[in-house]
N, C-alpha and C positions, 0 to 999 in steps of 0.2 A: 504488376500482377503477373504478366507474362514471364518476366525474368524470374520471379519467385517460383512460379510453376515449373519452369525449366530446371531450376536448381533442385527443387524437391524431387522431380522425376528422375533426374540424373543420379541422385543419391539414394532414392528409395524405391524407384520402380513401381511395382504393383501396390506396395503398401501405401503409396500416396493416394491412389484412388480409393483404397479401403478406408483411410482416415478421412478423406473428403466426404465419402458416403456417410460415415458416422457423424461428421460435423453437420451435414444436412439433416440427418435424422434427429439430431439434438435440436436444431432450429425448428423443425416441424412439430416437435413435441414440447417446446418450452412453455406453451400456454396450457398444457393439459394438466388437469387435476380432477379429483373426485373428493370433495371436502366432506361428503357424508358417508364415505366408504367405511365399513366396520369390518375388522378382521374376524377370523374364525372365533367362535364363542369359547373354544377350548383354550384359548390363549390367556395369559395373565390378565388380571383385571385392569392393569395400567393401559392396555391397548384400547384406544378410543378413536372416534372420528375426529377430524380436524376441527369441526364446529363444536363438538362436545368439549374439546380441550380448551377452547376459548372461555368456557364457563368458569374455569378455574382462576381467571384473571380479574381482580377487583378494579373498580374505577380508581384512578389516580395512582396506580401501582408504578413502581420503578422497575423497568424491564431492561435486561442486558441480553443482546443476541450475539452469538458467536458466528464467525465466518470471515472470509478474506477474499476480496475481489471475486473471482468466479468459483470459489471453492467453499463448500459447507454452508451455502446460503439456505436459510429456512423458508423456502418459497411457499410451500403449502400452508405453513403457519401464518406467514404474512397475508396470504390470500384469505385465509379463514378469519383472521382478525379484522381485516378490512370489511369483509362481507357481514360479519357479526355486528360491527359498529353501524354500518349502513342500514341494516335491518332492524336493530334494536336500540341503537344509541349508546350502547355500552359494550365492552369496557371503554372508557374515554378518559381524557385529560392525563394520559400516561407520560411518564418521563422515560425516554428511550436512550440507551447507551450502547454504542458500538466502538470498538477500538480501531479496527481496520476498515477499509472501504467496503461497503455492502450495497452500494447503489448500482443502477444500470444506466446512468447518464440520460435518463428519460427515454431510453430505447428498449432496454431488456426487461421483460416482465418477471415478476416473482422476486423482486429485490425489496429492500427496506423502503423503497420509494412507494410501494403499495400503500404505505401508511400515511401518504401525503393527502389527508382529508381533514379539513378544519374541524377541530374538536377531538379528533382521535388522539393526537399527541398534543401535549401542552409544552413539552420541552424535549429537545434533541441534543445529545452530547456525543461528540465523535472526534476521533483523531484525524480523519480524512473526510472532507466534505465535497470535493469536486464531483464525485460520481452521484451525489444525491440531488440532482437538479430540481426535482419536483418539491423536495423539502425546502431547499434554498428559496424557491419561489414563494412558498408560504411565509418564510422569514422576511422576504422583501415586502410582503403584503401586511406584515405585522400580525400574522396569524399563528406564528410559531416562535418560541424562544429557542435560540440556538447558541450552543457553547462549543468550544473546541479545546482540547488538551492534547499534549503529545501522545502518540499512539502507545509508546512504551510505558508512559506513566499510567495510562488507563489500564493496560494489561497487568501491570504490577499492582495497581490499586485493587483490581478484581481478585488477584491472587492473595493480597493482604486481607481483604474482607473474608476470605475463606479461613483465615487464621485469627479472625476477630480484631484486626487492626483497621482503623478507619481513615488513616491519612498517611501520606508519603512525604518525607522531607528530602530534597535533592537539589543539586546544582543545575539540573536539566532545565533549560528555559530561562535562566537568569540573563538579564540584559536584553531580552527579546520582547516581542509584543505581548507575551504571556506574563511578563513580570509587571505587576501593578505599579511598581516604582517608575517604570518608563513606558508602559503600554496599557492596554485595556484589560489585561487578564484574559479569562476564558471567554468573555462575552463577545459574540459575533453580532447579535441583534441588539437594538436599543432596549428591548424589554428584558434582556438577560441580566441586568443588574450587576452586582459585584462579582458574581461567578464563583468558581471552585478553586481559586488559587490566591495565596497571600504571601507576602514577603516575610522572611525570617533572617535578618542580617544579610549574609551573602548567599542565602539559599531560598528556595521556594517551598511552600507547604501546599500540597495538592490534596483534594479529597473528592469523594463522590457520595451521593446519597446511597443508603443501604439497598442492595439489590433484593427485590422481593419476588421477581419472576425471571427465570432464565429460559432462553430459547437456544437450542443447538440442533445440529443435523449430523447424523451418522449414516454410514453406508448400510449397516446391518444391525438387527436386533434378533435375539433368539426368542423362543416361545415363552421363556420365563421372564423376559423383560430386561435382559442385560444388553448393553450396547457394545459395538465393536467398531474400531477405527482402522482396521487393516484395509489396504487398497485405497487409502485416503492420501492425496498428495500433500496435505498440510493439516495441522491440528488447530491452528489459531488459538482461540481462548476457550476451547471446549471444556477442559478440566476446570478452568478457573471460574467460569460462570456457574457451573454446577455447584462447586464448593462454596461460592459466595452466597448463592440462594439458599443452600442448605444451612449454612452458618447463621443466616438471618431469619431462619424459620419460614422461608418462602417456598415457591412452587417451581419445579423443573419440568419443562415440556420439551420432549425430544421428537424429532422427525427422523424416520429411518426409511431407507429405500427398499429393504428386502428382509424377510424373515429367514434365518438360517438355523441350523442345529447348534446346540450349545457346544462351545469349544473353550473349556476352562482356561487353557493357556493364553487365549487371545482376548479374553474379556477386558474391555477398557473402562467401562463404568457399570457398577453393579446396580441391579434393579432397585435396591433400597434407597438409592440417591435420586430416583426419578418418581414423578407423580403421574405423568401421562406420556404415552408413546403413540405417535401418528405414523402410519405407513403411507408413504408416497412413492409408488412404483416408478414414477418418471424421474426420480432424483438422479442427476448425472454424477459421474465421478468428479467432474468439475465442468465449468462452462465449456461447451464445445466437445465434450467427451461423454457420450451416453454410457450408463453403467453396463449396458450389454456389450460394449466394446472397450474394455478397460485399456488404458494406456500404461503399460508396465514401465515404460521409460521414466515416468514421473514418480516412481516408487523406489525405495532403496534397493540397491543391486543393479548391476549393469544390464541394460537391455538394448543392444544395438549400438550403432555408431552415433556418438553425440552430434556430429555434424549433420547427419541425416535427420535426426529428430529436431534439431534447431532449424533446419530448412523447412520442415513440415510446420513448425510453430510459426515461422515467418509467413508462410503461405496462408495459413488459417487466419492469422491476424489481419492480413491484407484483405482476405475474403470477408472478414467481419467488419472491415473499415476501422480497425483499432490502431494499427501501427502506421504512422505517417510514412509516406514514400520518401526515401532518402536519395539525395542527388550526389553528384561527384564532389560538391563542396562539403557536404556532411561527411562523406567518406574520408576526405582529407583531414577534417577535424578529428574524426575518430582515430585515424592513424596517428595523428600527433598526440592525442590523449593516451593511446596505448604506449607510445614511446616514453612519454613522461611517467606513466604508471610504472613501467619496467625499471626506470631509473630510480624511482622512489621505493619500490617494493623489495622485500627480501624473502628468501625461501621460508616456507612453513607459516606464513602469516595468515591471519583471519581477515577477510575482506567483505564489505557490503557494497552492493551496487544499487543505485536508485533507478527511477524510471526515466524514460526518454533516451537522450544520448548515452547516459551510463549503461543502459541495456546493450547498446551497440558496441561499446567498449568491451563489455563482458563477452559478448558474442565473438568479437574478433580475437580476443585473447584465447578463448576456448578453441576456435577453429585453427589458430596458428600453433597451439600447443605451447605457448610461451609462459604459461603460469600454472603448470600442472602440479607444482608442489604447494600451491596456495589453497587455502580452504575458502571457497566462495560460499557466502551465506545469504539468506534473506531474513528480514525481520519477522516474517510469518512463522519461521522456525526451521526451515530446511538448512541442513549443514552439509557442505560438500556438493559435488556435482556442478552443474552449470545452471544458474538461475534462468528461468523462462521469462518471456516478455509478453506485453499486451494483455489479452484476456487470461493468459496463463500466469501472469505475474504473481509471485508468491510461491509458485511451485518451482521445482528444479529438475533438470534432466539428470538421471542417475545420481540422486543424492546419496550421501553416505548414511545419513540418518535424518529423522524428522522429530523435532522437539516442539513444545508449545511456544507461542510467541512471547509469553511472559518469561520463559526460560531463556530465550535468545536475547531479549532486551537486558536481562540481568547479566548474561554472559558478555554483552557488549560493554557494560560498565567498566570491565577490567581487561578484557581480552580482544577488543577490536583494534586491529593494527591500522587498517586503511579503510577509507570510504570514498567511493566515486559517486558524486551526486550532481544534479543539475542546478540551474538557477534561473529565476525570472529577472532579477535585478541584482546588481552589485554596486556599492557606493565607494567613495574615495577612501574610506577607512577599511574597506574589505568586508563590511557587513553584507549579508545576503538575504534577499527576500525570495522565498519559494511558495509562500502561503496565501498571497493576496494579489489578484490580477487587476482589481479596480475597486471603486467605491461601493458598488452595489453588493448586497448579501450574496447574490448569485455569482459574484466574482471571487468569492472566498474559496480557496483551495483547502486550507487547513494545513497543519504542520506534518501530518502523517507521523512517520517515525524519524523524521529529519532531525529534530532537536535532540532526541535520545542518541541517535547515531553520531551526530557531530560532537556531542558531549563526551562520548566514549572513545571515538577514533583518535589515534595518535597522529595520523597523517590524513589530510582531506584534500581530494582532488575534485574541484568543481569543473564541469564541462558544459559548454553551451555556446550558442551563437552570439556574436558581438553586437548584433542589432536585430530589430524586428523589421521585417521587410527588407528593402534595399536590394541591390543586385550586384553579384560578383561575376567575374569572368576568370576561368582557369585555362591557361594555355601554356603548354610546354613546362608544366609544373610552376608557372608563375601566376600568382593570384593578384588580381586587380579589382578595386571597387569601382563599379561603373555608376552606381547610384546609392547614395547614403539612405539608410532607413532610420527608424527611431532607435536611439541608443539604449542599450540595456545597462550600461555603466553610467551611473548618475552621481550627482554631487553628494547627496545625503538621503538616505532612506527614511521614510516616515514609518515603515512597517518592517521590522527586523525579525528574521527567523533564525539567523546565525549571527552571533556577536563576535566580531573579529578580535576586539580587545580582550575579551575573556579567553579566546583561543590562544592568543599570544601569552597571556599570563600563565596558561597551563603548559606552555612549551610545545604546542602543536605546530606541525608543518602544514602550511596551507598554500595551495596553488590553484590558479584559474586558467583553464585552457579554452581559448576562443578561436574563431576563424582566423583572426589577424595575428595572433601570437599567444605567448604563454606569459603569465604574470604570477608573482609570488607576493605573499603577505609579509610585510616588514613592520617594525615599530613605527615607521614614518608613513606607512600607507601601502598602496599597491604599486609594485615596481615591475616594469617590463623586463623580462629576462630572455625572451626569444621572440624574434620577429619573423613572420612568414615571408618567404621570398616574393617580392613584387609589391608588398605593402609599403606605402609611404608613411613613415612614423608621424610626421607633422600633420599631413592632410587627413590620413585615414584613422589616426588614433588620437593625437592631442587635440586637433580641431574638431574631430567628429563626435566626441562624447562630452558629457557634462562633468564626468569625474576628473579629479586631479590624479593624473598618472605620473609616477616617478619614472623618468626615462634616463638611463645612463648616457653619458656623453658620447660613447662609441656608437650609439644608434642614430645620433643626430648628424645631418649633413653639414659640411662646412659652408 
């Protein structure tokens, strides 16, 4: 924390204190709401209180909410729905659908976790599950049916419903746990049944139930009931959930932070597409950023030095307890990954970065200016700039433009050149698990956008630690293993999120960068291609993991 504060102060000076003050203001206000507040009577009839809006939702409805990580979360609507059910017992038995992460890890109020009450939800379908701890707990207790699908698949299915199409046929997810031919499909809990995916030769067919209610959040509405998305760091599925509900004859409920004067050129969603608008004056620009102190650096157009803004983001993440503290071993790993990335990349390529170590790779590339010609993107829809990390994940510093997540995932199908992603486990075949930490429902992470991204990317660079726990020593640039931990490279995965054989068949280049060395995917398996100085290949790699590692003879001692 001290190091991050010193870095931010040296680069930002007074603005660091200003942004810290704003962050504290956000935390002090994150519980605040007035669910009975009614706007001026002269406004359009669509303006109602949060509690009144809940009367539009029937029992057993299928609801989709937009939002991504800390941006666009419909907090006042979640609170109102929870309290309506607690007070009246309805609406209940809902099926809830989210594409991106919308939980608060059991810590942050006002997220979709507010709905974690037995009977309120019957079914939850999401691309990312790790942040919805309270809902996963209900799943473990047999009180909630939980499904997971790739985030991009959900985004595209929402878009297709707006066009009157009810299913998506794609290669995404084939050969993974989502493929009923070799995995459990979309089902996470035992009660989930067959799920929302089926096989079709070498493809998968995905579907979702028809959306009947849409929740979304916008920064502004005008007095006539039109919505505006300017000053929003990302769009996620705002347009898609509205169009899906409209196409299915459903209801659209929007939350807005402020009433502004009509601006014809900036209208994002016209009032005729909406059924109710709730004003929530405490709505932030995104988590950590109150609307009274907008962060222009998270919007298109340059606003200050990227290095200074990235330093502020790192400081705020550490203050929030989101970003893990990185040590000198991690820094060495990131440096190795950057070097490999630069060897594999070419000018003007489109790149996606995942969470965790990939965020650090992205940050170092940006700070050193070694990838200025590349287009860094996020699955949330930001194009260009430098992707932010932690609670700001999904936003970017100085993005070139902001699209919807459905647009970005469609773009990734044909135009994603590289992806830098993390891993939980890797097996002898090169398969990767990122979506399941253990056997309990609460251990389920979900695929997020991982399956969509790896399906589209032509080159994939996985970055992560060689083992869980253990202990290293770094001295004079020589790395030694003092104590072995639990290996992350295993013989064979039971839960596959990335199918290596499928990647090989598509001609993808796949590399794995770990603390001890660099490996590449070959038709024969994983092959060691670089060894970190100080690592003993026999003791620290061959004998220390369960996976079969191909080791060229020049790495072996006589």
